[in-house]
C-alpha positions as CSV (number, residue, x, y, z in Angstrom):
1,M,48.2,13.9,152.0
2,T,51.1,11.8,153.3
3,N,53.3,12.8,156.2
4,E,56.2,13.2,153.8
5,Q,54.3,15.7,151.7
6,L,53.1,17.6,154.8
7,L,56.6,17.7,156.3
8,K,58.0,19.1,153.1
9,K,55.5,21.9,153.2
10,I,56.1,22.4,156.9
11,N,59.8,22.9,156.5
12,L,59.3,25.4,153.7
13,V,56.8,27.4,155.7
14,V,58.8,27.5,159.0
15,D,62.0,28.5,157.2
16,K,60.1,31.4,155.5
17,L,58.5,32.4,158.8
18,M,61.8,32.6,160.7
19,N,63.2,34.9,157.9
20,L,60.1,36.8,157.1
21,D,61.0,40.4,156.1
22,L,59.1,43.7,155.7
23,P,57.4,44.3,152.3
24,E,58.0,47.5,150.4
25,L,55.6,50.0,152.0
26,S,55.3,53.7,151.3
27,D,56.1,56.0,154.2
28,N,53.5,58.4,152.9
29,I,50.5,56.2,153.8
30,S,48.2,58.1,156.1
31,V,47.4,56.8,159.6
32,E,43.8,56.4,158.6
33,E,44.7,54.2,155.6
34,Q,47.2,52.2,157.6
35,F,44.4,51.4,160.1
36,S,41.6,50.8,157.6
37,R,43.5,48.6,155.1
38,G,45.9,46.7,157.4
39,L,49.0,48.5,156.3
40,I,50.7,49.1,159.7
41,K,54.4,48.5,159.0
42,R,55.2,46.8,162.3
43,D,52.6,44.1,161.6
44,F,54.8,42.6,158.9
45,G,57.9,40.4,159.3
46,I,58.9,38.4,162.3
47,K,61.1,40.8,164.4
48,E,58.6,43.0,166.2
49,W,57.0,42.4,169.6
50,D,53.3,42.4,168.7
51,W,50.5,40.1,167.9
52,P,51.4,39.0,164.4
53,Q,54.8,37.9,165.5
54,G,53.4,36.5,168.8
55,V,51.1,34.2,166.8
56,G,54.1,33.4,164.6
57,L,56.2,32.3,167.6
58,Y,53.3,30.0,168.7
59,G,53.3,28.1,165.5
60,I,57.1,27.6,165.7
61,Y,56.6,26.4,169.3
62,K,54.0,23.9,168.2
63,L,56.4,22.5,165.5
64,N,59.2,22.4,168.1
65,E,57.0,20.3,170.3
66,Y,56.3,17.9,167.4
67,Y,60.0,17.3,166.8
68,K,60.7,17.0,170.6
69,E,64.3,18.0,170.2
70,D,64.3,21.8,170.8
71,R,65.6,22.4,167.2
72,Y,64.2,26.0,167.4
73,K,65.5,26.9,170.9
74,D,68.2,29.2,169.5
75,F,65.7,31.0,167.4
76,F,63.5,31.6,170.4
77,E,66.4,32.7,172.6
78,N,67.6,35.2,170.0
79,W,64.1,36.6,169.3
80,Y,63.3,37.4,172.9
81,K,66.9,38.6,173.6
82,E,66.8,41.0,170.7
83,N,63.4,42.4,171.6
84,L,64.4,43.0,175.2
85,K,67.6,44.7,174.1
86,K,65.5,47.0,171.8
87,G,62.9,47.7,174.5
88,L,59.4,46.4,174.8
89,P,56.3,48.2,173.5
90,S,53.3,49.4,175.5
91,K,51.4,46.8,177.5
92,N,48.1,46.0,175.8
93,I,46.1,43.0,174.5
94,N,48.0,42.5,171.3
95,T,51.5,42.9,172.8
96,T,50.5,40.1,175.3
97,A,50.6,37.6,172.4
98,P,54.4,36.9,172.5
99,Y,54.0,35.8,176.2
100,L,51.7,33.0,175.1
101,T,54.8,31.2,173.7
102,L,57.2,32.5,176.4
103,V,55.3,30.9,179.2
104,D,55.6,27.5,177.5
105,L,59.4,28.2,177.0
106,L,60.2,29.1,180.6
107,D,61.5,25.7,181.5
108,K,63.6,25.4,178.3
109,L,65.1,28.9,178.4
110,E,65.7,28.9,182.1
111,N,66.0,32.7,182.4
112,P,64.5,34.3,185.5
113,V,64.0,37.6,183.6
114,Y,61.5,35.9,181.3
115,E,59.7,34.4,184.2
116,Q,59.4,37.8,185.9
117,L,58.1,39.3,182.6
118,C,55.4,36.7,182.4
119,L,54.4,37.2,186.0
120,E,54.2,41.0,185.6
121,Q,52.2,40.7,182.4
122,A,49.6,38.3,184.0
123,Q,49.2,40.7,187.0
124,W,48.9,43.6,184.6
125,L,46.0,41.9,182.9
126,M,44.4,41.4,186.2
127,D,45.0,44.8,187.8
128,E,45.7,47.5,185.1
129,L,44.2,46.5,181.8
130,P,41.1,48.8,181.2
131,R,37.8,46.9,181.6
132,T,34.5,47.2,179.8
133,K,31.2,46.9,181.6
134,E,30.8,43.6,183.3
135,G,34.5,43.4,183.7
136,G,35.5,42.4,180.1
137,F,39.0,42.7,178.9
138,Q,38.9,45.9,176.8
139,H,40.7,45.3,173.5
140,V,43.5,47.8,174.0
141,T,46.1,47.8,171.2
142,S,49.2,49.7,170.3
143,A,48.7,53.1,168.7
144,V,49.0,53.0,164.9
145,N,51.9,55.5,164.8
146,S,53.7,54.6,168.0
147,V,54.3,51.3,169.8
148,S,54.9,53.2,173.1
149,E,51.3,54.5,173.1
150,V,48.0,52.7,173.0
151,R,44.6,52.8,171.2
152,L,42.0,52.3,174.0
153,N,39.1,51.0,171.9
154,E,36.9,52.1,174.8
155,G,34.1,49.7,175.8
156,E,35.0,47.2,173.1
157,L,35.2,43.4,173.2
158,W,37.0,41.7,170.3
159,I,37.1,38.0,169.6
160,D,40.9,38.3,169.0
161,T,41.3,38.9,172.8
162,L,40.7,35.2,173.6
163,F,43.7,34.1,171.6
164,M,46.0,37.1,172.3
165,A,45.6,37.4,176.0
166,V,43.1,35.0,177.7
167,L,45.0,31.8,176.7
168,F,48.1,33.3,178.2
169,L,46.4,34.2,181.5
170,N,45.0,30.7,181.9
171,K,48.4,29.1,181.1
172,M,49.9,31.2,183.8
173,G,47.2,30.3,186.3
174,Q,47.7,26.6,185.5
175,R,51.5,26.9,185.8
176,Y,51.6,28.8,189.1
177,K,48.4,27.2,190.6
178,N,46.9,30.7,190.8
179,Q,43.2,30.0,190.8
180,E,42.3,33.7,190.6
181,W,44.0,33.9,187.2
182,V,42.3,30.7,186.1
183,E,38.9,32.0,187.2
184,E,39.4,35.3,185.5
185,S,40.3,33.5,182.2
186,I,37.0,31.6,182.5
187,R,35.1,34.8,183.1
188,Q,36.6,36.4,180.0
189,V,35.8,33.4,177.8
190,L,32.2,33.5,179.0
191,I,31.7,37.2,178.6
192,H,33.1,37.1,175.0
193,I,30.8,34.2,174.1
194,K,27.9,36.1,175.7
195,Y,28.4,39.2,173.5
196,L,30.0,37.8,170.4
197,Y,28.2,34.5,169.6
198,D,25.2,34.8,167.3
199,K,22.8,32.0,168.2
200,K,20.9,32.3,164.9
201,S,23.9,31.6,162.6
202,G,26.2,29.7,165.0
203,L,29.0,32.1,164.1
204,F,30.9,34.8,166.0
205,Y,30.8,38.5,165.4
206,H,34.2,40.3,165.3
207,G,33.3,42.7,168.2
208,W,30.9,44.2,170.6
209,S,30.7,47.9,171.8
210,F,29.2,48.7,175.1
211,L,29.1,52.3,174.1
212,E,27.0,51.6,171.0
213,N,25.2,48.5,172.5
214,G,25.8,46.5,169.3
215,N,28.1,44.3,167.2
216,F,29.5,47.1,165.0
217,G,28.7,45.9,161.4
218,E,27.6,42.5,162.5
219,I,30.2,40.9,160.3
220,F,31.1,37.2,160.5
221,W,34.8,37.6,159.8
222,C,36.8,34.4,159.0
223,R,39.9,34.9,161.0
224,G,37.9,36.3,163.9
225,N,35.9,33.1,164.0
226,S,39.0,31.0,163.7
227,W,40.5,32.6,166.9
228,F,37.7,30.8,168.7
229,T,37.8,27.5,166.7
230,F,41.5,27.0,167.3
231,G,41.8,28.9,170.6
232,I,39.0,27.2,172.5
233,M,40.6,23.8,171.8
234,D,43.9,24.9,173.2
235,Y,42.1,26.6,176.1
236,I,40.4,23.3,177.1
237,D,43.6,21.4,176.6
238,S,45.5,23.7,178.9
239,F,43.3,22.5,181.9
240,Q,44.8,19.0,181.4
241,G,41.5,17.4,182.4
242,T,40.8,19.6,185.4
243,M,38.1,21.7,183.8
244,G,34.7,21.3,185.4
245,E,32.2,19.2,183.5
246,G,29.6,22.0,183.3
247,L,32.0,24.5,181.9
248,K,33.5,22.0,179.5
249,A,30.1,21.0,178.2
250,F,29.1,24.6,177.6
251,L,32.4,25.4,175.7
252,T,32.3,22.2,173.6
253,D,28.7,22.7,172.7
254,T,29.4,26.2,171.6
255,F,32.5,24.9,169.6
256,K,30.4,22.2,167.9
257,A,27.7,24.6,167.0
258,Q,30.2,27.0,165.5
259,V,31.9,24.2,163.5
260,N,28.6,23.0,162.2
261,A,27.9,26.5,160.9
262,L,31.4,26.8,159.4
263,I,31.3,23.5,157.4
264,K,28.1,24.8,155.7
265,R,30.1,27.8,154.5
266,Q,33.3,26.1,153.4
267,A,34.0,27.1,149.8
268,P,34.3,24.5,147.1
269,S,38.1,25.0,147.1
270,G,38.2,23.9,150.8
271,L,39.0,27.4,152.2
272,W,36.7,29.9,153.9
273,R,36.0,33.4,152.7
274,T,37.2,36.4,154.7
275,V,33.5,37.4,155.2
276,L,32.1,34.0,155.9
277,T,28.6,34.8,154.6
278,D,29.6,36.8,151.5
279,E,30.3,34.8,148.4
280,T,31.9,37.8,146.7
281,S,34.6,38.1,149.4
282,Y,38.0,36.5,148.8
283,E,39.1,33.2,150.2
284,E,41.5,33.7,153.1
285,V,44.2,31.2,154.2
286,S,45.1,32.2,157.7
287,G,41.6,32.0,159.1
288,S,41.0,28.8,157.1
289,A,44.1,27.2,158.6
290,A,43.1,28.0,162.1
291,I,39.6,26.7,161.5
292,A,41.1,23.5,160.1
293,T,43.3,23.2,163.2
294,G,40.4,23.5,165.5
295,I,38.4,20.9,163.6
296,L,41.4,18.5,163.6
297,K,41.9,19.0,167.3
298,G,38.2,18.5,167.9
299,I,38.3,15.1,166.1
300,K,41.5,14.0,168.0
301,S,39.9,14.9,171.3
302,G,36.7,13.1,170.5
303,I,34.6,16.2,170.7
304,L,33.9,15.9,166.9
305,D,33.3,12.5,165.3
306,A,35.0,11.2,162.2
307,S,32.4,12.6,159.8
308,Y,34.2,16.0,160.1
309,Q,37.5,14.6,158.8
310,S,36.6,15.2,155.1
311,Y,36.1,18.9,155.8
312,A,39.5,19.2,157.5
313,D,41.3,17.2,154.8
314,K,39.8,19.4,152.1
315,A,40.9,22.5,153.9
316,V,44.5,21.2,154.5
317,A,44.8,20.3,150.8
318,A,43.7,23.8,149.8
319,I,46.1,25.4,152.3
320,C,48.9,23.4,150.8
321,E,48.0,24.7,147.3
322,N,48.5,28.2,148.7
323,I,52.1,27.7,149.7
324,D,54.5,28.7,147.0
325,E,57.9,27.2,146.2
326,K,59.7,29.5,148.7
327,G,57.3,28.6,151.6
328,T,55.3,31.8,151.5
329,V,51.7,31.3,152.5
330,L,49.6,33.1,149.9
331,N,46.2,34.9,150.2
332,V,46.5,36.0,153.8
333,S,44.7,39.2,154.9
334,S,46.8,41.6,156.9
335,G,45.9,43.1,160.3
336,T,42.2,43.8,160.5
337,A,40.6,46.5,162.6
338,M,37.0,46.6,163.6
339,G,34.7,47.3,160.7
340,Y,31.1,48.4,160.1
341,S,30.7,46.8,156.7
342,A,31.6,43.7,154.6
343,D,33.6,46.0,152.3
344,H,35.9,47.0,155.2
345,Y,37.0,43.3,155.5
346,K,37.1,42.7,151.7
347,N,39.4,45.7,151.2
348,I,42.0,44.6,153.7
349,V,45.4,44.1,151.9
350,I,46.6,40.6,151.2
351,A,50.2,40.0,152.1
352,P,52.6,37.5,153.6
353,M,52.2,37.6,157.4
354,A,53.8,35.9,160.3
355,Y,50.5,34.6,161.6
356,G,49.6,33.3,158.1
357,Q,52.8,31.2,158.2
358,S,52.2,30.2,161.8
359,L,48.5,29.2,161.5
360,T,49.4,27.2,158.4
361,L,52.1,25.5,160.4
362,V,49.8,24.4,163.2
363,A,47.2,23.1,160.7
364,L,49.8,21.0,158.9
365,C,51.2,19.7,162.2
366,E,47.7,18.7,163.3
367,A,47.2,16.9,160.0
368,L,50.3,14.7,160.4
369,K,49.4,11.1,161.1
């Protein structure tokens, strides 16, 4: 696709993202169904301070950097200002996601309140976030029915944590020359690979439970895998060439092994299925976009050779086919809790989501020549 075609899609997607509203949802949905089918109302739209919106902001930031003219600065200022006025939710892994963009905006927004918030959140991750055995970041989330309370998910590691919180902690460590924060981010990346990477398939499980001593349903979830494919490339980039060669080799070897497993499972359309190893599961765009982003970044960095370009191009073309005339990214699965069967993932509701718009944005931006 030409840059002109990609930019047309990008402009549609970002305009929709910045104005994404809540869908019509019944207030009579039980907490159990909200949790099991991805129908938590605050996950939708762009206004809330939580992980879907945090990932959404990250996509807009990536586009802002591409244009190099701060065209979205007012949007960012208004978003953070309105959320501070409303009051922030409980501290947890998922509500750390909006800080991932905020730390990159500190020099642009020049607000000491934002800097203090970032510093406090990084220290909270270090000192107060519950830990699993071996010191892993326990994937604590907001409670389903209250943003001021938390769901502990005791003893659980989720692949999502790497993107939602560990990237932020490393960026803070790099910015403030705090080696303790940097080393903790490394520890978290390694423990998540240790317990979530499946050597036989080359893919990542969604989670690990120290209480059950297992990987729940041992499901290879598309978006979960994509958090690593995209996230580990940004993680390596954030070191700006200072990462030790041994660590870098370990991470890039794991990344390449995962990508080699993923390209074998790419559907004929160019997308990946929400359960990567189940041909009866639906093709899902947000995870496919993040996988494409990781592959494109891997090629540009020299970690992957040019033979991978065709897989990325095919994915980008399929992603573009899933953007409607209003800029809505279609076939995006909503928030997905840990599951014990493929059916759990296949039954997650499909709906427009901020992260679907955002991950599409970053894929299309990476595809620009």
